[in-house]
C-alpha positions as CSV (number, residue, x, y, z in Angstrom):
1,M,90.4,128.2,113.3
2,N,88.2,125.5,111.7
3,I,88.5,126.1,108.0
4,H,85.5,123.9,107.3
5,S,83.2,125.7,109.7
6,E,81.6,127.3,106.6
7,K,80.9,124.9,103.7
8,V,78.8,124.6,100.6
9,L,77.3,121.3,99.5
10,I,77.1,120.7,95.7
11,L,74.6,118.0,94.8
12,D,75.7,116.5,91.5
13,F,73.1,115.4,88.9
14,G,75.7,114.3,86.4
15,S,76.6,117.6,84.7
16,Q,79.8,117.9,82.7
17,Y,80.3,121.3,84.5
18,T,79.9,120.2,88.1
19,Q,83.6,120.2,88.8
20,L,83.7,123.8,87.4
21,I,81.1,124.8,90.0
22,A,83.3,123.6,92.8
23,R,86.3,125.3,91.2
24,R,84.5,128.7,91.1
25,V,83.4,128.3,94.7
26,R,86.9,127.4,95.9
27,E,88.4,130.3,93.8
28,A,86.1,132.5,95.9
29,K,87.9,131.1,99.0
30,V,84.9,129.1,100.2
31,Y,85.1,125.4,101.0
32,C,82.8,123.1,99.2
33,E,82.3,119.4,98.4
34,I,80.6,117.6,95.6
35,H,78.3,114.6,96.5
36,P,75.8,112.5,94.5
37,F,72.3,113.8,94.4
38,N,70.9,110.5,95.8
39,N,72.6,110.5,99.2
40,G,69.4,111.5,100.9
41,I,68.2,114.1,103.4
42,D,69.9,112.4,106.3
43,F,73.2,112.8,104.6
44,V,72.5,116.5,103.9
45,N,71.5,117.1,107.5
46,A,74.7,115.3,108.7
47,F,76.9,117.3,106.3
48,N,75.3,120.5,107.8
49,P,76.0,122.8,104.9
50,N,75.7,126.6,105.0
51,A,74.4,126.5,101.4
52,I,73.5,124.1,98.7
53,I,74.1,124.3,94.9
54,L,72.1,122.0,92.6
55,S,74.1,121.2,89.5
56,G,73.0,120.8,85.9
57,S,72.3,117.4,84.3
58,P,72.1,115.8,80.8
59,S,68.7,114.4,81.9
60,S,65.3,115.9,81.5
61,V,63.0,116.2,84.5
62,Y,60.5,114.2,82.4
63,D,62.9,111.2,82.0
64,K,61.6,108.0,83.7
65,K,64.8,107.7,85.7
66,A,65.4,111.5,86.1
67,P,67.6,112.2,89.1
68,V,65.6,113.6,92.0
69,I,66.4,114.9,95.5
70,D,64.2,114.8,98.7
71,K,61.8,117.8,98.7
72,E,62.7,118.3,102.3
73,V,66.0,119.9,101.2
74,F,64.0,123.1,100.4
75,D,62.7,123.3,104.0
76,L,66.1,123.3,105.7
77,G,66.2,127.1,105.9
78,I,69.5,127.5,104.1
79,P,70.3,129.3,100.8
80,I,69.9,127.1,97.7
81,L,71.0,127.8,94.1
82,G,69.8,125.6,91.3
83,I,71.7,125.7,88.0
84,C,70.0,124.6,84.7
85,Y,68.5,121.2,85.6
86,G,68.8,122.2,89.2
87,M,66.5,125.1,88.6
88,Q,64.0,122.9,86.5
89,L,63.9,120.2,89.2
90,M,63.4,122.9,91.9
91,A,60.5,124.3,89.9
92,K,58.9,120.9,89.4
93,L,59.2,119.8,93.0
94,L,57.9,123.1,94.4
95,G,54.8,123.2,92.2
96,G,55.9,125.2,89.2
97,K,55.6,124.2,85.6
98,V,58.4,122.9,83.4
99,E,57.9,122.2,79.7
100,R,60.1,121.1,76.8
101,S,61.4,124.1,74.9
102,S,60.4,124.6,71.3
103,H,64.1,124.1,70.5
104,R,67.1,123.0,72.5
105,E,69.2,126.1,73.4
106,Y,72.9,125.6,73.4
107,G,75.4,128.5,73.2
108,P,75.6,132.2,74.1
109,A,72.4,134.1,74.9
110,D,71.6,137.6,76.1
111,L,70.2,137.6,79.6
112,I,67.9,140.5,80.4
113,I,67.9,141.3,84.1
114,D,64.5,142.3,85.5
115,G,65.6,144.0,88.7
116,S,68.6,144.5,90.9
117,G,68.3,141.8,93.6
118,D,71.2,140.3,95.5
119,L,72.0,137.6,93.0
120,F,72.6,140.1,90.1
121,N,73.9,142.9,92.3
122,G,76.4,145.1,90.5
123,L,75.4,143.9,87.0
124,G,73.9,146.0,84.3
125,R,70.6,145.4,82.5
126,K,72.0,142.8,80.1
127,A,74.6,140.0,80.6
128,L,76.0,137.4,78.2
129,V,75.4,133.9,79.5
130,W,75.9,130.3,78.3
131,M,72.8,128.1,77.8
132,S,72.6,124.3,77.5
133,H,69.1,123.0,78.0
134,G,66.1,121.4,76.3
135,D,63.5,122.1,79.0
136,R,62.5,125.4,80.5
137,V,60.5,126.8,83.4
138,E,57.2,128.1,82.1
139,R,55.7,129.0,85.5
140,A,57.6,129.7,88.7
141,P,56.5,128.0,91.9
142,A,54.4,130.0,94.5
143,G,56.6,132.5,96.3
144,F,59.1,132.9,93.4
145,E,59.4,135.7,91.0
146,S,61.1,135.9,87.6
147,I,64.2,138.0,87.9
148,A,65.6,137.6,84.3
149,H,64.5,136.5,80.9
150,S,65.8,136.0,77.4
151,S,64.3,135.9,73.9
152,N,63.8,132.2,74.3
153,S,62.4,132.0,77.8
154,S,60.4,134.3,80.0
155,I,62.0,132.8,83.1
156,C,65.8,132.5,82.9
157,A,66.3,133.1,86.6
158,M,63.9,133.0,89.5
159,A,64.0,133.9,93.2
160,D,62.2,133.4,96.5
161,N,64.0,136.1,98.4
162,R,62.3,135.3,101.7
163,K,63.5,131.7,101.7
164,R,66.8,132.6,99.9
165,I,66.2,130.0,97.1
166,Y,67.3,130.9,93.6
167,G,67.4,129.2,90.2
168,V,69.2,130.2,87.0
169,Q,68.7,128.5,83.6
170,F,72.2,129.3,82.4
171,H,75.6,128.2,83.6
172,P,77.4,130.9,85.7
173,E,80.3,128.5,86.3
174,V,81.7,128.4,82.7
175,V,84.0,131.0,81.2
176,H,81.4,131.7,78.5
177,T,79.3,133.5,81.2
178,P,81.7,136.4,81.9
179,E,79.8,137.8,84.8
180,G,79.3,134.2,86.3
181,P,82.0,134.6,89.0
182,R,80.3,137.8,90.2
183,M,76.9,136.1,90.3
184,L,78.3,133.1,92.3
185,K,80.1,135.5,94.7
186,N,76.8,137.4,95.2
187,F,75.2,134.1,96.2
188,L,78.1,133.1,98.5
189,F,78.7,136.5,100.2
190,R,75.6,138.7,99.8
191,I,73.0,135.9,100.2
192,C,74.7,133.2,102.2
193,K,76.8,135.7,104.3
194,L,79.9,133.4,104.0
195,K,83.4,134.6,104.5
196,P,86.3,134.2,101.9
197,S,88.5,132.4,104.4
198,W,89.4,129.1,102.8
199,T,92.5,128.4,100.7
200,M,94.1,125.4,99.2
201,K,97.1,125.9,101.5
202,S,94.9,125.8,104.6
203,F,93.4,122.6,103.3
204,I,96.9,121.1,102.8
205,D,98.0,122.1,106.3
206,T,94.8,120.6,107.8
207,A,95.2,117.4,105.7
208,I,98.8,116.9,106.9
209,A,97.8,117.5,110.5
210,D,95.0,114.9,110.2
211,I,97.4,112.3,108.6
212,E,100.0,112.9,111.3
213,A,97.3,112.3,114.0
214,K,96.0,109.2,112.4
215,A,99.4,107.7,111.7
216,G,100.5,108.3,115.3
217,G,104.1,107.5,114.6
218,D,103.4,104.2,113.0
219,R,104.5,103.1,109.5
220,V,102.0,103.5,106.7
221,V,101.4,101.7,103.4
222,C,100.2,103.9,100.6
223,G,99.2,102.4,97.2
224,I,99.3,104.5,94.0
225,S,97.1,103.7,91.0
226,G,98.9,106.2,88.7
227,G,96.0,108.6,88.9
228,V,96.0,112.2,90.2
229,D,94.0,111.4,93.4
230,S,96.3,108.7,94.7
231,A,99.4,110.6,93.7
232,V,98.3,113.7,95.6
233,A,97.4,111.5,98.6
234,A,100.8,109.9,98.5
235,A,102.5,113.4,98.4
236,L,100.5,114.5,101.4
237,V,101.3,111.3,103.3
238,H,105.0,111.8,102.6
239,R,104.9,115.4,103.8
240,A,103.2,114.3,106.9
241,I,105.2,111.3,108.0
242,G,108.3,111.2,105.8
243,K,110.2,108.0,105.9
244,N,107.4,106.2,107.8
C-alpha cells in the first residue's frame, strides 16, 4: 500500500499556526506536507494533492508585498480550505470584497452557524472559535454563500459547495476552537472523501525502506547539527543500515 497515495498540501503564508494545521491533519491519520506559498502552480500540479489548505498569515491582503498564490489553484477541481488570511486571499482573488475591520479581532468569539452543510456537520447552532485578524470578508465571491457569522463579521465562513472550496475566518487548528478537529475532519472525510489510513509508524517504516534502498549496502556519512530534524534523520538512518 502506498501510504502517500492520498495527501494534503498546506500552502504556508507565514502563520504561527501552520505547523498546528499539519499536526491536526496528521492526527486525523491523513498525510500532509507544508510548502511555501510561492512554489507556483507547476509545483502544485507536480505534487498532485487530493486537497489544499491555505494557512493564515501575519500579512494583510493589502500589503504591498502580501503573499499571493496563482489563481489557477482554484481551477484544479480539488477541495480547498482557506483559513483566516487564506480565506481573505481567496475572496480577493476570486472577486469578493475584503476590507479592514473596524477593530482587530483577537481572542475567543461565538460563531453562529447559518446552516448544516458538510463543513459544520454534527455541530450545533453556535460554536466557540479563536479569531486573529485585522481584515474581514465583506462580500463573498460569486458562487459562494456565507455559512457562518459573528457579532463582528457577517461572513465568518463561506462555501462554494459545487467547487468544494471553503473559507473560515477563525482558526480551527488551535485548541481554543474546541470543535476545530471536527471541522477539519469534516473537510478531510466528508468533503475530500479521504481515508484515515496514514500513521507515523507507517511513515517510519517507509522512510527506513527508502534509506535501505538508497544506501544499497554502502557506508553512509550522516552529519548532525544538534537540532531535532537531523537527530531524527540520524536515528532513522541508524535503524535502516546500522553499523554502516
